[in-house]
N, CA, C and O of each residue as an XYZ file, in Angstrom:
592
protein
N       1.790     -7.779     20.417
C       1.597     -6.489     19.989
C       2.245     -6.380     18.656
O       3.461     -6.567     18.618
N       1.470     -6.045     17.314
C       2.020     -5.763     16.607
C       2.652     -4.453     15.997
O       1.978     -3.423     15.962
N       3.931     -4.485     15.522
C       4.642     -2.944     15.438
C       4.621     -2.404     14.036
O       5.143     -2.967     13.074
N       3.780     -0.926     13.995
C       3.541     -0.683     12.741
C       4.487      0.564     12.287
O       4.436      1.638     12.887
N       5.411      0.323     11.106
C       6.230      1.575     10.722
C       6.533      1.549      9.321
O       6.311      0.709      8.449
N       7.009      2.500      9.316
C       7.727      2.774      7.533
C       9.093      2.211      7.889
O       9.706      2.346      8.948
N       9.410      1.618      6.896
C      10.393      0.801      6.607
C      11.284      1.696      5.616
O      10.819      2.275      4.635
N      13.019      1.736      6.123
C      13.869      2.207      5.071
C      14.746      1.548      4.574
O      14.513      0.339      4.608
N      16.063      1.958      3.928
C      16.771      0.787      3.326
C      17.589      0.050      4.347
O      18.076     -1.014      3.963
N      17.824      0.429      5.578
C      18.119     -0.256      6.556
C      17.701     -1.467      7.351
O      18.357     -2.179      8.112
N      15.953     -1.531      6.833
C      15.037     -2.261      7.268
C      15.217     -3.646      6.094
O      14.483     -4.629      6.191
N      16.412     -3.521      4.890
C      16.014     -4.571      4.255
C      15.853     -6.146      4.331
O      15.305     -6.952      3.578
N      16.657     -6.299      5.732
C      16.835     -7.762      6.065
C      15.376     -8.154      6.466
O      15.093     -9.339      6.292
N      14.213     -7.173      7.079
C      13.143     -7.842      7.505
C      12.263     -8.730      6.420
O      11.427     -9.604      6.654
N      12.715     -8.231      5.205
C      12.035     -9.095      4.058
C      12.513    -10.366      3.860
O      12.192    -10.929      2.813
N      13.484    -11.152      4.954
C      13.564    -12.600      4.812
C      12.825    -13.231      6.083
O      13.231    -14.268      6.609
N      11.738    -12.541      6.520
C      10.988    -13.091      7.277
C       9.363    -12.919      7.047
O       9.009    -12.004      7.790
N       8.348    -13.384      6.384
C       7.432    -12.479      5.683
C       6.554    -13.896      5.732
O       6.800    -15.011      5.272
N       5.271    -13.304      6.588
C       4.265    -14.447      6.694
C       3.308    -14.728      5.439
O       3.074    -13.813      4.650
N       2.728    -16.071      5.254
C       2.484    -16.481      3.950
C       1.077    -15.573      3.489
O       0.200    -15.001      4.136
N       1.289    -15.716      2.356
C       0.118    -14.559      1.574
C       0.175    -13.364      1.822
O      -0.849    -12.726      1.575
N       1.076    -12.796      2.254
C       1.215    -11.128      2.539
C       1.333    -10.697      1.069
O       0.370    -10.062      0.639
N       2.164    -10.890      0.381
C       2.674    -10.484     -0.995
C       1.977    -11.320     -1.917
O       1.251    -12.262     -1.598
N       2.245    -10.911     -3.136
C       1.469    -11.833     -4.212
C       2.497    -12.606     -4.701
O       2.117    -13.693     -5.135
N       3.832    -12.363     -4.777
C       4.785    -12.893     -5.235
C       5.893    -13.451     -4.117
O       5.748    -13.276     -2.908
N       7.006    -14.143     -4.710
C       8.144    -14.369     -3.709
C       8.792    -13.065     -3.862
O       8.875    -12.451     -4.926
N       9.240    -12.690     -2.747
C      10.371    -11.415     -2.520
C      11.859    -11.578     -3.170
O      12.568    -12.584     -3.163
N      12.113    -10.357     -3.707
C      13.255    -10.869     -4.957
C      14.187     -9.577     -4.129
O      13.824     -8.407     -4.249
N      15.467     -9.972     -3.252
C      16.201     -9.075     -2.587
C      16.613     -7.960     -3.540
O      16.694     -6.824     -3.074
N      16.842     -8.138     -4.636
C      17.116     -6.925     -5.932
C      16.156     -5.924     -5.826
O      16.503     -4.743     -5.802
N      15.033     -6.246     -5.762
C      13.760     -5.523     -5.954
C      13.465     -4.982     -4.619
O      12.968     -3.860     -4.522
N      13.752     -5.742     -3.512
C      13.558     -4.806     -1.926
C      14.693     -3.578     -2.122
O      14.401     -2.408     -1.871
N      15.831     -3.926     -2.532
C      16.888     -2.812     -2.419
C      16.468     -1.523     -3.224
O      16.500     -0.336     -2.902
N      16.080     -2.129     -4.333
C      16.052     -0.853     -5.277
C      14.551     -0.058     -4.497
O      14.620      1.129     -4.177
N      13.380     -0.789     -4.281
C      12.260     -0.169     -3.663
C      12.876      0.874     -2.618
O      12.875      2.091     -2.804
N      13.358      0.285     -1.589
C      13.853      1.024     -0.667
C      14.730      2.066     -0.507
O      14.622      2.923      0.370
N      15.766      2.004     -1.496
C      16.732      2.945     -1.829
C      15.758      4.119     -2.677
O      16.232      5.253     -2.758
N      14.686      3.905     -3.174
C      13.949      5.017     -3.918
C      13.327      6.111     -3.143
O      12.529      5.528     -2.409
N      13.265      7.209     -2.937
C      13.095      7.897     -1.873
C      11.218      8.443     -2.204
O      10.433      8.909     -1.378
N      11.000      8.185     -3.547
C       9.443      8.283     -3.701
C       8.665      6.827     -3.416
O       7.438      6.738     -3.375
N       9.353      5.980     -3.271
C       8.766      4.758     -2.637
C       8.792      4.341     -0.904
O       9.643      4.323     -0.015
N       7.339      4.034     -1.034
C       7.264      4.176      0.704
C       6.328      2.740      1.406
O       5.214      2.424      0.989
N       6.820      2.251      2.155
C       5.913      0.965      2.322
C       5.791      0.970      4.086
O       6.741      0.966      4.870
N       4.391      0.979      4.408
C       4.659      0.474      6.110
C       3.885     -0.981      5.869
O       3.048     -1.518      5.145
N       4.850     -1.252      7.101
C       4.671     -2.768      7.646
C       4.125     -3.007      9.046
O       4.147     -2.228     10.000
N       3.621     -4.263      8.976
C       3.260     -4.650     10.614
C       4.084     -5.938     10.657
O       4.094     -6.830      9.809
N       4.734     -5.874     11.735
C       5.841     -6.552     12.370
C       5.266     -7.462     13.828
O       5.061     -7.125     14.994
N       5.153     -8.634     13.146
C       4.806     -9.641     14.837
C       5.667    -10.741     14.906
O       5.606    -11.735     14.183
N       6.722    -10.463     16.084
C       7.589    -11.210     16.788
C       8.591    -11.448     15.269
O       8.862    -12.551     14.793
N       8.938    -10.371     14.819
C      10.040    -10.232     13.559
C       9.475    -10.661     12.434
O      10.211    -10.727     11.450
N       8.299    -10.985     12.315
C       7.844    -11.064     10.877
C       6.672    -10.554     10.463
O       5.524    -10.791     10.837
N       7.222     -9.612      9.409
C       6.008     -8.863      8.693
C       4.640     -9.788      8.103
O       4.650    -10.650      7.224
N       3.735     -9.391      8.739
C       2.619    -10.222      8.556
C       1.393     -9.268      7.758
O       0.245     -9.682      7.601
N       1.873     -7.929      7.297
C       1.275     -7.040      6.529
C       1.950     -5.824      6.258
O       2.979     -5.475      6.837
N       1.240     -5.041      5.181
C       2.260     -4.113      4.071
C       0.995     -3.106      3.654
O      -0.167     -3.504      3.562
N       1.332     -2.033      3.470
C       0.695     -1.035      2.496
C       1.855     -0.426      1.883
O       2.690     -0.123      2.735
N       2.164     -0.166      0.802
C       3.105      0.404     -0.555
C       2.339      1.572     -0.907
O       1.114      1.576     -0.788
N       2.976      2.543     -1.325
C       2.686      3.645     -2.073
C       3.954      4.527     -2.823
O       5.117      4.552     -2.421
N       3.439      5.202     -3.957
C       4.447      5.766     -4.298
C       4.138      7.677     -4.408
O       3.089      7.992     -4.971
N       4.765      8.475     -4.041
C       4.626      9.962     -4.022
C       5.127     10.613     -5.220
O       6.274     10.431     -5.628
N       4.330     11.323     -5.755
C       4.673     12.249     -7.220
C       4.279     13.523     -7.183
O       3.593     13.864     -6.219
N       4.529     14.254     -7.946
C       4.287     15.533     -8.272
C       4.079     15.930     -9.838
O       4.890     15.737    -10.744
N       2.919     16.474     -9.923
C       2.772     16.630    -11.550
C       2.696     18.209    -12.003
O       2.684     18.940    -11.013
N       2.644     18.889    -13.201
C       2.917     19.924    -13.557
C       1.811     20.815    -12.750
O       1.976     21.894    -12.182
N       0.602     20.002    -12.883
C      -0.824     20.570    -12.578
C      -1.289     20.549    -11.268
O      -2.276     21.225    -10.974
N      -0.727     19.878    -10.453
C      -1.092     19.093     -9.060
C      -0.273     19.207     -8.137
O       0.909     19.237     -8.481
N      -0.590     19.309     -6.670
C       0.411     19.371     -5.718
C       0.689     17.804     -5.508
O      -0.025     16.885     -5.907
N       1.942     17.706     -4.758
C       2.121     15.989     -4.478
C       0.920     15.000     -3.957
O       0.247     15.318     -2.977
N       0.753     14.094     -4.491
C      -0.179     13.035     -4.194
C       0.984     11.900     -3.919
O       2.177     11.859     -4.219
N       0.021     10.903     -3.144
C       0.250      9.360     -2.547
C      -0.699      8.458     -3.389
O      -1.919      8.328     -3.290
N       0.171      7.877     -4.236
C      -0.745      6.551     -4.886
C      -0.389      5.516     -4.001
O       0.737      5.172     -3.641
N      -1.749      4.960     -3.626
C      -1.454      3.622     -2.635
C      -1.482      2.554     -3.702
O      -2.438      2.514     -4.477
N      -0.548      1.734     -3.784
C      -0.551      0.681     -4.996
C      -1.059     -0.664     -4.089
O      -1.802     -1.486     -4.624
N      -0.708     -0.800     -2.982
C      -1.240     -2.164     -2.746
C      -1.446     -2.464     -0.744
O      -0.612     -2.139      0.101
N      -2.585     -3.044     -0.523
C      -2.226     -3.374      0.965
C      -2.595     -4.900      1.009
O      -3.407     -5.424      0.246
N      -1.852     -5.589      2.064
C      -1.844     -6.945      2.083
C      -1.912     -7.434      3.336
O      -0.931     -6.988      3.930
N      -2.661     -8.231      4.170
C      -2.317     -8.896      5.337
C      -2.205    -10.469      5.474
O      -2.928    -11.071      4.681
N      -1.633    -11.061      6.112
C      -1.961    -12.491      6.163
C      -3.084    -12.813      6.686
O      -3.481    -12.115      7.619
N      -3.750    -13.740      6.318
C      -4.806    -14.567      6.634
C      -4.950    -14.665      8.154
O      -6.011    -14.378      8.709
N      -3.910    -15.060      8.789
C      -3.692    -15.079     10.040
C      -3.922    -13.866     10.899
O      -4.384    -13.990     12.033
N      -3.693    -13.006     10.523
C      -4.075    -11.530     10.896
C      -4.936    -10.498     10.569
O      -4.923     -9.365     11.051
N      -5.857    -11.041      9.532
C      -7.223    -10.442      8.996
C      -8.336    -10.182     10.388
O      -8.380    -10.885     11.398
N      -9.186     -8.967     10.086
C      -9.802     -9.132     10.812
C      -9.846     -8.439     12.383
O     -10.814     -8.444     13.144
N      -8.636     -7.908     12.601
C      -8.397     -7.476     13.694
C      -7.981     -5.999     13.629
O      -7.461     -5.405     14.574
N      -8.320     -5.335     12.158
C      -7.730     -3.876     12.183
C      -6.631     -3.624     12.110
O      -6.253     -2.569     12.620
N      -5.763     -4.419     11.503
C      -4.744     -4.922     11.699
C      -4.091     -3.786     10.067
O      -3.154     -2.987     10.050
N      -5.027     -4.174      8.941
C      -4.877     -3.188      7.465
C      -5.045     -1.895      7.768
O      -4.572     -1.016      7.047
N      -5.813     -1.602      8.989
C      -6.228     -0.068      8.677
C      -5.367      0.469      9.532
O      -5.341      1.700      9.519
N      -4.515     -0.178     10.416
C      -3.965      0.461     11.153
C      -2.198      0.548     10.245
O      -1.382      1.397     10.605
N      -1.971     -0.162      9.431
C      -0.996      0.056      8.455
C      -1.375      1.089      7.558
O      -0.611      2.013      7.276
N      -2.732      0.952      7.013
C      -2.985      2.224      6.097
C      -2.918      3.508      6.610
O      -2.507      4.479      5.976
N      -3.344      3.523      7.835
C      -3.357      4.746      8.424
C      -1.525      5.400      8.806
O      -1.141      6.563      8.927
N      -0.818      4.218      8.895
C       0.820      4.846      9.185
C       1.458      5.504      7.814
O       2.192      6.489      7.738
N       0.966      4.675      6.765
C       1.134      5.288      5.365
C       0.640      6.489      4.950
O       1.329      7.296      4.325
N      -0.860      6.729      5.342
C      -1.077      7.729      4.938
C      -0.928      9.112      5.663
O      -1.143     10.257      5.264
N      -0.424      8.549      7.040
C       0.283      9.793      7.699
C       1.441     10.090      7.403
O       1.809     11.243      7.626
N       2.359      9.131      6.810
C       3.820      9.298      6.483
C       3.627     10.273      5.028
O       4.526     11.022      4.644
N       2.383     10.132      4.349
C       2.721     10.617      2.866
C       2.302     12.212      3.639
O       3.150     13.090      3.478
N       1.235     12.529      4.329
C       0.893     13.850      5.140
C       2.302     14.801      5.066
O       2.659     15.871      4.574
N       2.947     13.523      6.009
C       4.320     14.103      6.607
C       5.608     14.631      5.323
O       6.574     15.332      5.626
N       5.416     14.262      4.307
C       6.154     14.378      3.300
C       5.652     15.660      2.368
O       6.405     16.382      1.715
N       4.340     15.767      2.445
C       3.751     17.282      1.663
C       2.684     16.568      0.698
O       2.285     17.372     -0.144
N       2.140     15.380      0.578
C       1.091     14.886     -0.126
C      -0.305     15.492      0.144
O      -0.774     15.514      1.282
N      -0.817     15.877     -0.703
C      -2.058     16.556     -0.220
C      -3.345     15.673     -0.320
O      -4.403     15.996      0.220
N      -3.152     14.405     -1.133
C      -4.167     13.717     -1.780
C      -3.594     12.370     -1.553
O      -2.372     12.250     -1.473
N      -4.287     11.468     -1.455
C      -3.740     10.004     -1.385
C      -5.022      9.503     -2.475
O      -6.080     10.110     -2.645
N      -4.569      8.148     -3.188
C      -5.773      7.706     -3.909
C      -5.337      6.232     -4.083
O      -4.194      5.831     -3.862
N      -6.308      5.516     -4.479
C      -6.160      4.195     -4.618
C      -7.366      3.452     -5.391
O      -8.496      3.893     -5.186
N      -7.231      2.521     -6.134
C      -7.941      1.763     -7.301
C      -8.255      0.494     -6.616
O      -7.323     -0.080     -6.051
N      -9.517     -0.061     -6.584
C      -9.489     -1.395     -6.053
C     -10.952     -1.853     -7.310
O     -11.470     -1.041     -8.077
N     -11.192     -2.791     -7.232
C     -12.425     -3.505     -7.750
C     -13.706     -3.264     -7.099
O     -13.743     -3.052     -5.887
N     -14.974     -3.284     -7.962
C     -16.161     -2.752     -7.242
C     -16.366     -3.833     -6.134
O     -16.882     -3.535     -5.056
N     -15.892     -5.259     -6.468
C     -16.479     -6.388     -6.371
C     -15.924     -6.643     -4.755
O     -16.470     -7.276     -3.851
N     -14.564     -5.862     -4.764
C     -13.694     -6.202     -3.598
C     -14.054     -5.378     -2.177
O     -13.421     -4.421     -1.731
N     -15.202     -5.989     -1.608
C     -15.939     -5.510     -0.571
C     -14.946     -5.116      0.718
O     -15.090     -4.058      1.330
N     -13.897     -6.127      1.058
C     -13.281     -5.700      1.845
C     -12.111     -4.564      2.083
O     -11.791     -3.938      3.093
N     -11.564     -4.559      0.620
C     -10.902     -3.276      0.452
C     -11.763     -2.110      0.414
O     -11.426     -1.135      1.085
N     -12.860     -2.069     -0.297
C     -13.774     -0.905     -0.210
C     -14.005     -0.579      1.348
O     -13.907      0.544      1.842
N     -14.308     -1.690      1.989
C     -14.526     -1.182      3.565
C     -13.368     -0.627      4.543
O     -13.445      0.158      5.488
N     -12.331     -1.271      4.017
C     -11.106     -0.582      4.684
C     -10.356      0.680      4.236
O      -9.407      1.165      4.851
N     -10.995      1.261      2.856
C     -10.612      2.588      2.153
C     -11.749      3.722      3.405
O     -11.449      4.708      4.079
N     -12.954      3.028      3.250
C     -14.031      3.897      3.972
C     -13.799      3.826      5.180
O     -14.427      4.719      5.748
N     -13.228      3.234      5.865
C     -13.109      3.152      7.253
C     -11.775      4.237      7.717
O     -11.686      4.760      8.828
N     -10.645      4.447      6.415
C      -9.638      5.006      7.159
C      -9.958      6.346      6.421
O      -8.984      7.088      6.288
N     -11.338      6.860      5.837
C     -11.784      8.088      5.585
C     -11.611      8.367      3.899
O     -11.656      9.457      3.329
N     -11.397      6.987      3.289
C     -11.387      7.362      1.745
C     -13.174      7.622      1.337
O     -14.130      7.383      2.075
N     -13.192      8.052      0.256
C     -14.558      8.598     -0.136
C     -14.252      8.083     -1.667
O     -13.119      7.943     -2.129
N     -15.542      7.819     -2.397
C     -15.688      7.384     -3.502
C     -15.663      8.676     -4.199
O     -16.384      9.637     -3.928
N     -14.589      8.605     -5.309
C     -14.812      9.709     -6.389
C     -16.265     10.120     -6.926
O     -17.081      9.284     -7.314
N     -16.490     11.449     -6.907
C     -17.492     11.642     -7.548
C     -17.750     11.244     -9.058
O     -18.865     10.857     -9.410
N     -16.745     11.343     -9.893
C     -16.779     10.812    -10.917
C     -16.747      9.372    -11.417
O     -16.899      8.964    -12.568
N     -16.483      8.595    -10.131
C     -16.502      7.031     -9.923
C     -17.987      6.492     -9.231
O     -17.914      5.481     -8.532
N     -18.901      6.937     -9.353
C     -19.933      6.545     -8.235
C     -20.820      5.624     -9.371
O     -21.790      5.115     -8.811
N     -20.757      5.356    -10.496
C     -21.268      4.352    -11.742
C     -21.081      3.004    -10.999
O     -19.939      2.544    -10.961
N     -22.149      2.291    -10.372
C     -21.992      1.147    -10.034
C     -21.593      0.310    -11.137
O     -20.797     -0.593    -10.879
N     -21.943      0.429    -12.145
C     -21.398     -0.486    -13.324
C     -20.062     -0.365    -13.907
O     -19.658     -1.140    -14.775
N     -19.217      0.830    -13.324
C     -18.076      1.106    -13.683
C     -17.318     -0.098    -13.159
O     -17.459     -0.689    -12.089
N     -16.721     -0.259    -13.874
C     -15.201     -1.555    -13.419
C     -13.901     -0.643    -14.269
O     -13.697     -0.081    -15.345
N     -13.186     -0.961    -12.892
C     -11.795     -0.108    -13.475
C     -10.921     -1.251    -14.556
O     -11.037     -2.476    -14.591
N     -10.093     -0.420    -15.330
C      -9.628     -1.181    -16.468
C      -8.344     -0.976    -16.557
O      -7.855      0.135    -16.765
N      -7.384     -2.541    -16.335
C      -6.286     -2.055    -16.335
C      -5.546     -2.440    -17.715
O      -5.865     -3.454    -18.337
N      -4.611     -1.623    -18.116
C      -3.631     -1.671    -19.372
C      -2.086     -2.135    -18.967
O      -1.320     -1.512    -18.233
N      -1.922     -2.957    -19.407
C      -0.419     -3.547    -18.877
C       0.190     -3.460    -20.464
O      -0.444     -3.556    -21.515
N       1.689     -3.237    -20.255
C       2.533     -2.959    -21.491
C       3.894     -3.670    -21.057
O       4.599     -3.428    -20.077
N       4.042     -4.509    -21.955
C       5.181     -5.369    -21.669
C       6.267     -5.022    -22.742
O       6.139     -4.379    -23.784
N       7.524     -5.707    -22.127
C       8.396     -5.500    -22.987
C       8.370     -6.176    -24.531
O       8.139     -7.355    -24.802
N       8.705     -4.980    -25.543
C       8.465     -5.736    -26.726
C       7.379     -5.193    -27.499
O       7.296     -5.346    -28.717
N       6.501     -4.526    -26.765
C       5.015     -4.406    -27.090
C       5.082     -3.237    -27.893
O       4.057     -2.767    -28.386
């Protein structure tokens, strides 16, 4: 059985055992420590026999004109564990955590062509924003690099 839970700073050692293709890049222990130490960063994981096999990460924030929100950054599940509802269980854990800390809204952006992600978010109760229902609309990502 896969254990689903929110990690804290005391769980940093778990990042030494991660299934292939869960995260995009190799894990950096300094980044792990900084992420887990930041009270606005949150990560729900699935742990199977001591190995992280999936995760959903997010950041809570408040804005001068909006109550607390949870921005879901990313969801990833090892190919060996896909198709079993694990992504949904992990996402549900993160959403529940967001509610428990006072987030009134959660949101995520994905590509229009990412059918698995769209199905996951819809199954968890997400709806397409009324302003985003144009099927020709594609998300645009701006990246700012050092020195730019």
